[in-house]
N, CA, C and O of each residue as an XYZ file, in Angstrom:
440
protein
N      87.051     83.293    101.371
C      88.277     82.956    102.054
C      88.981     84.253    102.444
O      89.009     85.215    101.676
N      89.540     84.262    103.632
C      90.238     85.444    104.131
C      91.655     85.056    104.534
O      91.877     83.999    105.124
N      92.599     85.914    104.212
C      93.993     85.666    104.555
C      94.436     86.641    105.631
O      93.973     87.780    105.686
N      95.332     86.180    106.480
C      95.940     87.090    107.451
C      96.867     88.031    106.686
O      97.287     87.708    105.575
N      97.195     89.197    107.264
C      98.123     90.098    106.564
C      99.439     89.417    106.194
O      99.953     89.626    105.095
N      99.988     88.608    107.095
C     101.261     87.936    106.795
C     101.088     86.948    105.652
O     101.950     86.858    104.778
N      99.989     86.208    105.647
C      99.722     85.249    104.577
C      99.473     85.924    103.249
O      99.782     85.366    102.197
N      98.921     87.111    103.288
C      98.648     87.871    102.070
C      99.911     88.540    101.540
O     100.124     88.591    100.328
N     100.743     89.050    102.432
C     101.903     89.835    102.023
C     103.041     88.997    101.462
O     103.816     89.486    100.640
N     103.159     87.744    101.889
C     104.262     86.902    101.415
C     104.233     86.719     99.900
O     105.262     86.929     99.258
N     103.091     86.333     99.288
C     103.107     86.193     97.827
C     103.269     87.528     97.104
O     103.870     87.580     96.031
N     102.743     88.602     97.679
C     102.863     89.922     97.055
C     104.325     90.343     96.986
O     104.737     91.000     96.031
N     105.106     89.970     97.986
C     106.531     90.322     98.005
C     107.285     89.686     96.841
O     108.344     90.176     96.451
N     106.750     88.599     96.283
C     107.408     87.912     95.174
C     107.119     88.558     93.821
O     107.825     88.296     92.847
N     106.095     89.394     93.753
C     105.728     90.041     92.492
C     106.662     91.204     92.178
O     107.277     91.787     93.071
N     106.754     91.524     90.907
C     107.529     92.706     90.508
C     106.788     93.954     90.983
O     105.583     93.900     91.228
N     107.496     95.074     91.114
C     106.811     96.313     91.494
C     105.684     96.679     90.521
O     104.652     97.204     90.938
N     105.878     96.405     89.232
C     104.857     96.736     88.237
C     103.589     95.921     88.460
O     102.489     96.473     88.434
N     103.730     94.601     88.681
C     102.559     93.753     88.934
C     101.890     94.112     90.254
O     100.663     94.130     90.352
N     102.699     94.396     91.262
C     102.137     94.794     92.552
C     101.364     96.091     92.400
O     100.297     96.250     92.994
N     101.883     97.014     91.617
C     101.204     98.281     91.374
C      99.853     98.054     90.699
O      98.868     98.703     91.049
N      99.801     97.138     89.736
C      98.537     96.826     89.066
C      97.530     96.232     90.045
O      96.344     96.557     89.996
N      98.001     95.368     90.927
C      97.141     94.770     91.946
C      96.624     95.845     92.899
O      95.446     95.847     93.256
N      97.484     96.736     93.300
C      97.113     97.815     94.218
C      96.119     98.768     93.559
O      95.255     99.327     94.235
N      96.237     98.957     92.242
C      95.283     99.810     91.524
C      93.845     99.327     91.706
O      92.914    100.132     91.706
N      93.663     98.026     91.859
C      92.328     97.443     91.981
C      91.864     97.305     93.431
O      90.691     97.023     93.679
N      92.752     97.498     94.372
C      92.430     97.289     95.789
C      91.826     98.548     96.401
O      92.105     99.656     95.944
N      90.991     98.381     97.443
C      90.517     99.563     98.169
C      91.704    100.290     98.809
O      92.696     99.646     99.150
N      91.625    101.617     98.979
C      92.774    102.387     99.486
C      93.368    101.866    100.795
O      94.590    101.839    100.943
N      92.522    101.450    101.750
C      93.074    100.991    103.029
C      93.875     99.696    102.865
O      94.909     99.527    103.511
N      93.408     98.781    102.008
C      94.152     97.550    101.748
C      95.397     97.860    100.924
O      96.462     97.292    101.167
N      95.267     98.756     99.956
C      96.411     99.139     99.127
C      97.528     99.715     99.986
O      98.700     99.405     99.773
N      97.173    100.545    100.947
C      98.175    101.120    101.848
C      98.895    100.066    102.650
O     100.117    100.115    102.793
N      98.143     99.100    103.180
C      98.764     98.010    103.941
C      99.715     97.214    103.053
O     100.791     96.805    103.489
N      99.307     96.998    101.799
C     100.140     96.227    100.876
C     101.442     96.966    100.567
O     102.503     96.347    100.490
N     101.365     98.269    100.394
C     102.568     99.049    100.091
C     103.521     99.052    101.278
O     104.716     98.803    101.121
N     102.995     99.334    102.461
C     103.842     99.445    103.655
C     104.487     98.114    104.011
O     105.560     98.091    104.615
N     103.850     97.001    103.647
C     104.406     95.692    103.999
C     105.611     95.318    103.137
O     106.305     94.348    103.441
N     105.868     96.068    102.074
C     106.964     95.754    101.168
C     108.273     96.373    101.642
O     108.287     97.305    102.447
N     109.361     95.837    101.129
C     110.676     96.430    101.373
C     110.611     97.894    100.925
O     109.907     98.216     99.968
N     111.325     98.762    101.597
C     111.219    100.206    101.371
C     111.412    100.596     99.909
O     110.603    101.348     99.366
N     112.451    100.108     99.269
C     112.722    100.488     97.877
C     111.579    100.060     96.964
O     111.184    100.803     96.066
N     111.048     98.860     97.196
C     109.938     98.376     96.379
C     108.679     99.185     96.663
O     107.923     99.492     95.742
N     108.444     99.532     97.919
C     107.263    100.321     98.280
C     107.261    101.658     97.549
O     106.228    102.090     97.039
N     108.397    102.300     97.500
C     108.490    103.597     96.817
C     108.283    103.422     95.321
O     107.604    104.234     94.691
N     108.858    102.375     94.745
C     108.683    102.130     93.313
C     107.218    101.867     92.986
O     106.707    102.358     91.980
N     106.541    101.095     93.831
C     105.113    100.836     93.640
C     104.340    102.145     93.727
O     103.484    102.433     92.891
N     104.650    102.921     94.734
C     103.968    104.199     94.943
C     104.141    105.101     93.726
O     103.194    105.765     93.304
N     105.338    105.127     93.166
C     105.604    105.949     91.982
C     104.849    105.451     90.752
O     104.555    106.235     89.850
N     104.530    104.145     90.706
C     103.836    103.559     89.561
C     102.314    103.707     89.621
O     101.627    103.326     88.673
N     101.783    104.248     90.702
C     100.328    104.376     90.821
C      99.782    105.250     89.703
O     100.468    106.142     89.205
N      98.535    104.981     89.314
C      97.927    105.660     88.169
C      97.714    107.156     88.348
O      97.795    107.912     87.380
N      97.442    107.590     89.575
C      97.130    109.012     89.743
C      97.582    109.529     91.101
O      97.766    108.769     92.052
N      97.754    110.840     91.161
C      98.084    111.477     92.438
C      96.932    111.335     93.420
O      97.147    111.219     94.627
N      95.699    111.346     92.896
C      94.529    111.198     93.773
C      94.540    109.831     94.445
O      94.218    109.710     95.627
N      94.910    108.810     93.689
C      94.995    107.464     94.265
C      96.099    107.419     95.315
O      95.911    106.850     96.390
N      97.233    108.009     95.014
C      98.341    108.034     95.972
C      97.933    108.765     97.243
O      98.238    108.314     98.347
N      97.243    109.892     97.091
C      96.790    110.652     98.263
C      95.793    109.857     99.092
O      95.836    109.905    100.322
N      94.889    109.122     98.431
C      93.907    108.308     99.156
C      94.599    107.206     99.948
O      94.217    106.913    101.081
N      95.608    106.602     99.354
C      96.352    105.545    100.044
C      97.106    106.131    101.232
O      97.066    105.572    102.328
N      97.791    107.247    101.023
C      98.539    107.879    102.114
C      97.621    108.291    103.260
O      97.998    108.190    104.427
N      96.422    108.752    102.930
C      95.472    109.175    103.963
C      95.047    108.004    104.845
O      94.700    108.196    106.010
N      95.074    106.790    104.290
C      94.668    105.618    105.052
C      95.783    104.991    105.867
O      95.542    104.049    106.623
N      96.995    105.496    105.727
C      98.132    104.922    106.449
C      98.293    105.555    107.823
O      97.832    106.668    108.076
N      98.947    104.829    108.687
C      99.372    105.384    109.967
C     100.299    106.557    109.633
O     101.126    106.431    108.730
N     100.188    107.690    110.330
C     100.998    108.868    109.985
C     102.493    108.582    109.833
O     103.137    109.135    108.941
N     103.046    107.737    110.679
C     104.475    107.418    110.596
C     104.804    106.741    109.262
O     105.802    107.077    108.624
N     103.960    105.783    108.839
C     104.193    105.086    107.571
C     104.000    106.026    106.386
O     104.772    105.990    105.428
N     102.975    106.864    106.451
C     102.725    107.820    105.369
C     103.901    108.779    105.215
O     104.312    109.086    104.095
N     104.437    109.246    106.322
C     105.578    110.165    106.276
C     106.797    109.488    105.661
O     107.534    110.111    104.896
N     107.013    108.215    105.992
C     108.158    107.475    105.440
C     108.034    107.350    103.927
O     108.999    107.597    103.204
N     106.853    106.969    103.442
C     106.660    106.814    102.000
C     106.780    108.163    101.297
O     107.411    108.259    100.245
N     106.183    109.198    101.871
C     106.285    110.540    101.266
C     107.737    110.994    101.157
O     108.164    111.509    100.123
N     108.486    110.796    102.237
C     109.880    111.245    102.269
C     110.699    110.544    101.187
O     111.475    111.190    100.483
N     110.533    109.242    101.050
C     111.320    108.515    100.063
C     110.831    108.755     98.641
O     111.625    108.698     97.702
N     109.547    109.022     98.466
C     109.002    109.254     97.129
C     109.427    110.605     96.558
O     109.245    110.853     95.366
N     109.985    111.471     97.379
C     110.445    112.782     96.904
C     111.639    112.665     95.965
O     111.894    113.572     95.173
N     112.365    111.571     96.043
C     113.596    111.411     95.270
C     113.341    110.587     94.015
O     112.536    109.656     94.031
N     114.024    110.929     92.936
C     113.917    110.159     91.704
C     114.615    108.818     91.867
O     115.634    108.710     92.549
N     114.047    107.792     91.226
C     114.675    106.472     91.237
C     116.066    106.585     90.624
O     116.270    107.343     89.675
N     117.010    105.842     91.155
C     118.365    105.849     90.640
C     119.258    106.913     91.247
O     120.468    106.904     91.022
N     118.682    107.836     92.018
C     119.503    108.825     92.713
C     119.837    108.290     94.098
O     119.231    107.323     94.559
N     120.785    108.911     94.748
C     121.166    108.463     96.092
C     119.963    108.508     97.032
O     119.763    107.590     97.827
N     119.168    109.561     96.947
C     117.987    109.667     97.796
C     116.965    108.596     97.491
O     116.315    108.075     98.398
N     116.819    108.261     96.215
C     115.872    107.231     95.818
C     116.309    105.834     96.204
O     115.485    104.923     96.281
N     117.587    105.657     96.444
C     118.109    104.342     96.807
C     118.243    104.136     98.310
O     118.450    103.012     98.767
N     118.128    105.212     99.076
C     118.388    105.089    100.512
C     117.290    104.305    101.225
O     116.166    104.184    100.738
N     117.637    103.794    102.353
C     116.686    103.100    103.209
C     116.172    104.074    104.253
O     116.878    104.994    104.665
N     114.939    103.862    104.672
C     114.336    104.771    105.646
C     114.745    104.441    107.069
O     114.520    105.240    107.977
N     115.336    103.292    107.274
C     115.680    102.873    108.631
C     117.134    103.185    108.945
O     118.021    103.000    108.111
N     117.357    103.651    110.135
C     118.721    103.865    110.621
C     118.928    102.927    111.803
O     118.029    102.740    112.623
N     120.077    102.359    111.882
C     120.377    101.421    112.954
C     121.538    101.952    113.775
O     122.524    102.455    113.235
N     121.406    101.833    115.070
C     122.484    102.255    115.959
C     122.910    101.061    116.795
O     122.090    100.266    117.254
N     124.202    100.964    116.976
C     124.758     99.901    117.804
C     125.767    100.514    118.756
O     126.434    101.499    118.436
N     125.864     99.925    119.908
C     126.809    100.415    120.921
C     128.205     99.869    120.634
O     128.341     98.780    120.077
N     129.227    100.606    121.007
C     130.599    100.150    120.760
C     130.912     98.810    121.430
O     131.778     98.074    120.957
N     130.229     98.492    122.509
C     130.531     97.241    123.210
C     129.765     96.042    122.652
O     129.938     94.929    123.148
N     128.923     96.237    121.635
C     128.202     95.105    121.056
C     129.123     94.324    120.125
O     129.928     94.900    119.392
N     128.989     93.012    120.170
C     129.859     92.153    119.363
C     129.317     92.009    117.946
O     128.162     92.332    117.668
N     130.164     91.526    117.070
C     129.776     91.290    115.683
C     128.638     90.273    115.618
O     127.803     90.346    114.717
N     128.591     89.350    116.536
C     127.522     88.356    116.556
C     126.162     88.932    116.900
O     125.141     88.393    116.474
N     126.127     90.004    117.654
C     124.862     90.610    118.077
C     124.226     91.421    116.949
O     123.002     91.434    116.814
N     125.029     92.088    116.151
C     124.518     92.995    115.125
C     123.592     92.280    114.132
O     122.478     92.760    113.924
N     123.984     91.167    113.509
C     123.067     90.511    112.567
C     121.775     90.031    113.231
O     120.713     90.046    112.609
N     121.867     89.613    114.472
C     120.662     89.169    115.178
C     119.682     90.320    115.361
O     118.474     90.139    115.202
N     120.188     91.488    115.692
C     119.313     92.659    115.833
C     118.730     93.075    114.488
O     117.565     93.466    114.411
N     119.518     92.996    113.443
C     119.025     93.381    112.123
C     117.917     92.446    111.647
O     116.981     92.893    110.985
N     118.006     91.171    111.968
C     116.979     90.206    111.570
C     115.642     90.507    112.228
O     114.594     90.210    111.654
N     115.660     91.089    113.420
C     114.418     91.378    114.137
C     113.677     92.577    113.571
O     112.511     92.791    113.902
N     114.322     93.353    112.737
C     113.693     94.575    112.216
C     112.811     94.272    111.043
O     112.202     95.180    110.478
């Protein structure tokens, strides 16, 4: 049986970072990378920090699209619980003429 990425990622999002990390430990690097990137940013970094070895982390990063690898690397530089460790990798810009009703709709699309 094969699952689409969306079908696979939905149940993984419900797992704790620790359980997801254990699952990723058993996955091939290319699948592990997809699983990490599909998670919310804070959870992705926590999972990445929980990996068993630097070699495993490097193998996963090597299999990611450069943009995704750079995002995970940048956020993993900060210790959990610090301002840097809590920040989100996405920045949102809105024009002064956009209404309050438009902003949540744009955020949902991200």
